[in-house]
Backbone as CSV, one residue per row, in Angstrom:
resi,resn,N_x,N_y,N_z,CA_x,CA_y,CA_z,C_x,C_y,C_z
1,MET,84.018,111.571,120.885,83.888,112.603,119.888,82.518,112.469,119.227
2,SER,81.750,113.524,119.215,80.433,113.464,118.595,80.548,113.770,117.110
3,ARG,79.655,113.195,116.362,79.660,113.333,114.916,78.626,114.370,114.514
4,THR,79.037,115.314,113.673,78.124,116.323,113.162,77.373,115.739,111.972
5,PRO,76.054,115.764,112.005,75.299,115.212,110.874,75.603,115.947,109.577
6,THR,75.745,115.189,108.500,76.020,115.763,107.186,74.776,116.438,106.619
7,LEU,73.665,115.780,106.766,72.406,116.279,106.202,71.555,116.867,107.324
8,ASN,72.015,117.967,107.912,71.336,118.496,109.085,70.398,119.662,108.779
9,SER,70.025,119.840,107.542,69.103,120.908,107.181,67.690,120.525,107.628
10,PRO,66.921,121.487,108.134,65.547,121.170,108.540,64.639,120.848,107.348
11,PHE,65.115,121.107,106.126,64.321,120.819,104.930,64.576,119.414,104.387
12,LEU,65.550,118.698,104.932,65.861,117.334,104.497,65.335,116.364,105.543
13,LEU,64.131,115.889,105.340,63.484,114.997,106.298,63.522,113.564,105.789
14,GLY,63.872,112.644,106.655,63.856,111.223,106.308,65.063,110.757,105.524
15,PHE,66.171,111.490,105.573,67.371,111.128,104.827,68.405,110.431,105.714
16,ASP,67.951,109.864,106.825,68.868,109.191,107.753,69.606,108.034,107.081
17,ALA,68.902,107.279,106.251,69.529,106.127,105.580,70.632,106.589,104.633
18,ILE,70.431,107.706,103.957,71.463,108.234,103.052,72.682,108.669,103.849
19,GLU,72.441,109.302,104.981,73.560,109.736,105.823,74.357,108.536,106.331
20,ARG,73.669,107.472,106.737,74.363,106.248,107.173,75.161,105.640,106.025
21,ALA,74.595,105.666,104.816,75.304,105.125,103.647,76.558,105.936,103.353
22,LEU,76.467,107.262,103.453,77.638,108.109,103.238,78.717,107.840,104.284
23,ASP,78.309,107.634,105.515,79.277,107.288,106.569,79.963,105.970,106.268
24,ARG,79.186,104.980,105.828,79.741,103.660,105.528,80.737,103.733,104.375
25,VAL,80.414,104.510,103.355,81.302,104.642,102.201,82.586,105.369,102.590
26,SER,82.471,106.399,103.409,83.661,107.155,103.796,84.589,106.345,104.696
27,ARG,84.051,105.409,105.469,84.883,104.576,106.348,85.516,103.410,105.616
28,ALA,84.954,103.007,104.500,85.459,101.839,103.770,86.830,102.155,103.192
29,GLY,87.831,101.461,103.694,89.184,101.660,103.173,89.335,100.953,101.841
30,SER,90.122,101.527,100.981,90.311,100.929,99.662,91.793,100.912,99.340
31,ASP,92.312,99.736,99.027,93.737,99.637,98.711,94.002,99.788,97.218
32,GLY,92.960,99.993,96.434,93.148,100.195,95.003,93.241,98.921,94.200
33,TYR,93.076,97.764,94.850,93.158,96.500,94.126,91.827,95.795,94.197
34,PRO,91.316,95.290,93.144,91.779,95.457,91.780,91.302,96.794,91.216
35,PRO,92.019,97.309,90.225,91.564,98.558,89.614,90.239,98.334,88.886
36,TYR,89.447,99.399,88.785,88.128,99.256,88.160,87.747,100.530,87.422
37,ASN,86.807,100.387,86.515,86.185,101.497,85.790,84.687,101.454,86.038
38,ILE,84.064,102.623,85.999,82.601,102.703,86.004,82.231,103.589,84.819
39,GLU,81.401,103.049,83.935,81.010,103.818,82.753,79.498,103.844,82.597
40,ARG,79.028,104.896,81.967,77.607,105.035,81.663,77.387,104.576,80.234
41,LEU,76.434,103.673,80.043,76.057,103.207,78.712,74.734,103.871,78.362
42,GLN,74.721,104.583,77.269,73.554,105.375,76.888,72.343,104.494,76.583
43,LYS,71.203,105.090,76.787,69.930,104.423,76.518,69.802,104.165,75.026
44,SER,69.275,102.990,74.691,68.998,102.669,73.287,67.510,102.352,73.159
45,GLU,67.112,101.976,71.956,65.695,101.646,71.740,65.271,100.416,72.543
46,SER,66.198,99.463,72.713,65.837,98.220,73.381,66.266,98.153,74.845
47,GLU,67.157,99.060,75.296,67.657,98.982,76.664,67.645,100.349,77.328
48,PRO,67.402,100.366,78.652,67.442,101.644,79.374,68.894,102.076,79.600
49,GLU,69.077,103.281,80.140,70.423,103.717,80.503,70.986,102.740,81.528
50,ARG,72.253,102.373,81.340,72.887,101.394,82.219,74.223,101.916,82.723
51,LEU,74.691,101.308,83.789,76.041,101.532,84.285,76.789,100.212,84.172
52,ARG,78.084,100.295,83.883,78.903,99.079,83.806,80.132,99.278,84.695
53,ILE,80.303,98.346,85.629,81.489,98.324,86.473,82.401,97.251,85.896
54,THR,83.643,97.608,85.582,84.604,96.666,85.020,85.808,96.598,85.941
55,LEU,86.131,95.386,86.413,87.275,95.164,87.286,88.337,94.363,86.545
56,ALA,89.601,94.735,86.738,90.722,93.998,86.148,91.057,92.845,87.087
57,VAL,90.672,91.633,86.694,90.844,90.453,87.549,91.675,89.387,86.836
58,ALA,92.758,89.808,86.191,93.619,88.860,85.474,94.121,87.797,86.442
59,GLY,94.092,86.557,85.988,94.563,85.438,86.804,93.470,84.756,87.603
60,PHE,92.269,85.347,87.658,91.157,84.739,88.389,90.265,83.976,87.411
61,ALA,89.924,82.763,87.793,88.966,81.974,87.014,87.555,82.338,87.470
62,ARG,86.570,81.979,86.675,85.186,82.298,86.999,84.772,81.728,88.352
63,ASP,85.215,80.524,88.693,84.818,79.921,89.971,85.564,80.514,91.169
64,GLU,86.537,81.382,90.931,87.249,82.057,92.020,86.680,83.461,92.290
65,LEU,85.673,83.839,91.514,85.036,85.147,91.664,83.605,84.967,92.151
66,ASP,83.160,85.913,92.954,81.817,85.848,93.514,81.208,87.246,93.448
67,VAL,80.049,87.366,92.811,79.339,88.635,92.716,78.009,88.451,93.430
68,THR,77.778,89.233,94.495,76.542,89.103,95.259,75.917,90.471,95.474
69,LEU,74.624,90.457,95.677,73.876,91.656,96.018,73.395,91.461,97.447
70,GLU,73.912,92.249,98.364,73.574,92.156,99.782,72.851,93.435,100.169
71,GLU,71.522,93.319,100.285,70.639,94.472,100.478,70.859,95.444,99.326
72,ASN,71.389,96.617,99.546,71.599,97.548,98.434,73.087,97.730,98.146
73,GLN,73.862,96.684,98.405,75.301,96.752,98.195,75.738,95.622,97.257
74,LEU,76.427,96.000,96.184,77.003,95.036,95.256,78.391,94.690,95.771
75,VAL,78.619,93.417,96.078,79.899,92.979,96.638,80.546,92.007,95.659
76,ILE,81.786,92.301,95.288,82.537,91.459,94.365,83.760,90.953,95.117
77,ARG,83.901,89.617,95.181,85.008,88.998,95.907,85.792,88.101,94.972
78,GLY,87.090,88.057,95.199,87.963,87.148,94.466,88.828,86.381,95.446
79,ARG,88.900,85.052,95.274,89.705,84.204,96.146,90.472,83.213,95.294
80,GLN,91.785,83.297,95.380,92.633,82.337,94.673,93.263,81.411,95.709
81,ALA,93.306,80.130,95.395,93.913,79.155,96.292,95.430,79.157,96.103
82,GLU,96.147,79.022,97.200,97.607,78.917,97.127,97.972,77.588,96.465
83,GLU,98.937,77.627,95.592,99.398,76.421,94.908,100.619,75.883,95.658
84,THR,100.375,74.904,96.520,101.457,74.373,97.353,102.293,73.331,96.628
85,ASP,101.815,72.796,95.512,102.542,71.746,94.799,103.554,72.290,93.797
86,ARG,103.657,73.617,93.699,104.592,74.215,92.738,105.800,74.772,93.478
87,ASP,106.975,74.662,92.845,108.220,75.145,93.433,108.689,76.356,92.630
88,PHE,108.430,77.563,93.145,108.763,78.788,92.440,110.202,79.198,92.728
89,LEU,110.950,79.578,91.686,112.268,80.180,91.868,112.110,81.669,92.161
90,HIS,111.110,82.276,91.545,110.745,83.668,91.827,109.230,83.753,91.775
91,ARG,108.637,84.392,92.762,107.178,84.539,92.773,106.828,86.021,92.814
92,GLY,106.494,86.564,91.666,106.108,87.963,91.565,104.610,88.150,91.434
93,ILE,103.900,87.059,91.126,102.442,87.110,90.997,101.861,86.360,92.184
94,ALA,101.373,87.097,93.141,100.844,86.488,94.359,99.390,86.069,94.165
95,ALA,99.007,85.010,94.857,97.593,84.625,94.910,96.947,85.576,95.906
96,ARG,96.170,86.514,95.412,95.658,87.598,96.235,94.149,87.535,96.315
97,GLN,93.627,87.827,97.484,92.188,87.907,97.666,91.772,89.377,97.658
98,PHE,90.529,89.623,97.269,90.030,90.991,97.309,88.539,90.997,97.555
99,GLN,88.080,92.152,97.969,86.650,92.409,98.090,86.417,93.866,97.739
100,ARG,85.499,94.111,96.814,85.096,95.462,96.422,83.597,95.572,96.661
101,ALA,83.173,96.654,97.270,81.750,96.857,97.526,81.319,98.185,96.920
102,PHE,80.167,98.171,96.276,79.594,99.362,95.663,78.190,99.539,96.236
103,LEU,77.921,100.695,96.796,76.617,100.991,97.348,75.698,101.430,96.209
104,LEU,74.570,100.753,96.055,73.646,101.029,94.956,72.468,101.861,95.439
105,ALA,72.009,102.747,94.594,70.828,103.548,94.903,69.604,102.643,94.921
106,GLU,68.597,103.093,95.628,67.344,102.352,95.704,66.796,102.122,94.301
107,GLY,66.405,100.902,93.998,65.807,100.587,92.709,66.780,100.163,91.630
108,MET,68.103,100.238,91.868,69.075,99.790,90.868,68.952,98.278,90.702
109,HIS,69.084,97.807,89.467,68.961,96.389,89.164,70.284,95.882,88.588
110,VAL,70.740,94.734,89.078,71.926,94.099,88.510,71.452,93.231,87.359
111,LEU,71.921,93.544,86.153,71.487,92.813,84.967,72.279,91.544,84.745
112,GLY,73.546,91.536,85.132,74.365,90.355,84.936,75.838,90.676,85.026
113,ALA,76.648,89.616,84.979,78.102,89.762,85.044,78.728,88.918,83.942
114,ASP,79.892,89.373,83.464,80.571,88.706,82.363,82.075,88.768,82.615
115,LEU,82.764,87.640,82.400,84.220,87.583,82.538,84.815,87.298,81.174
116,SER,85.668,88.228,80.697,86.270,88.069,79.382,87.629,88.739,79.369
117,ASN,88.651,88.002,78.950,90.019,88.525,78.811,90.536,89.187,80.086
118,GLY,90.241,88.602,81.238,90.736,89.130,82.502,89.975,90.326,83.033
119,LEU,88.844,90.658,82.410,88.015,91.769,82.867,86.640,91.252,83.278
120,LEU,86.239,91.571,84.488,84.912,91.217,84.985,84.031,92.450,84.850
121,SER,82.948,92.325,84.084,82.013,93.439,83.880,80.687,93.098,84.529
122,VAL,80.152,94.047,85.282,78.842,93.899,85.917,77.983,95.044,85.410
123,ASP,76.845,94.708,84.791,75.943,95.722,84.253,74.794,95.980,85.219
124,LEU,74.487,97.260,85.386,73.413,97.699,86.273,72.433,98.542,85.481
125,ALA,71.147,98.386,85.775,70.118,99.217,85.132,69.772,100.356,86.067
126,ARG,69.764,101.527,85.509,69.375,102.706,86.263,67.906,102.954,85.954
127,PRO,67.041,102.808,86.955,65.611,102.963,86.684,65.249,104.403,86.354
128,GLU,64.268,104.533,85.502,63.747,105.862,85.152,62.787,106.261,86.271
129,PRO,63.075,107.356,86.960,62.194,107.726,88.073,60.805,108.104,87.586
130,GLU,59.824,107.647,88.334,58.436,107.961,88.008,58.116,109.329,88.594
131,ARG,57.609,110.195,87.773,57.291,111.550,88.234,55.842,111.574,88.714
132,ILE,55.704,111.835,90.001,54.373,111.821,90.604,54.092,113.189,91.215
133,VAL,52.950,113.731,90.864,52.463,114.951,91.494,51.112,114.598,92.098
134,ARG,50.999,114.833,93.373,49.765,114.476,94.065,49.282,115.676,94.865
135,LYS,48.042,116.010,94.700,47.467,117.147,95.446,47.039,116.635,96.815
136,ILE,47.420,117.376,97.839,47.071,117.035,99.209,45.911,117.951,99.630
137,GLU,44.818,117.330,99.971,43.653,118.107,100.410,43.900,118.640,101.820
138,ILE,43.469,119.868,102.025,43.601,120.505,103.324,42.278,120.350,104.068
139,ALA,42.343,119.722,105.218,41.136,119.507,106.012,40.776,120.790,106.742
140,ALA,39.493,121.064,106.803,38.997,122.246,107.530,38.538,121.791,108.893
141,ARG,39.114,122.369,109.935,38.706,122.041,111.303,37.944,123.225,111.873
142,THR,36.857,122.888,112.494,36.054,123.971,113.072,36.022,123.910,114.565
């Protein structure tokens, strides 16, 4: 089965990487765990506009969580070890592993991560795009 390009307009040149990113995001299955929020934090005098990703990671300790930046992808992983020395009469809280990946736009900066009250927050800086206008000289050929 051949794939129809999403960005197939003749006016969109050099957007192959964006099309590949859209394909990757659409194929990524998501089971909904852990739940997360993404919020925009307004620009202030001391900080640029930011984004904050908050994941509900109750039961995970800081050393069981891993936040990495792999090329332009923010990957958040959680791994809990099975407790074999405990004898449960009922086990409703499973030791569960997860991985969440967020594709970041070119130039996004990860400012840091914070774990508080079972919520892992990762702050991202959204760069202010530089507006460039450049005149292109037309060469005269004779």
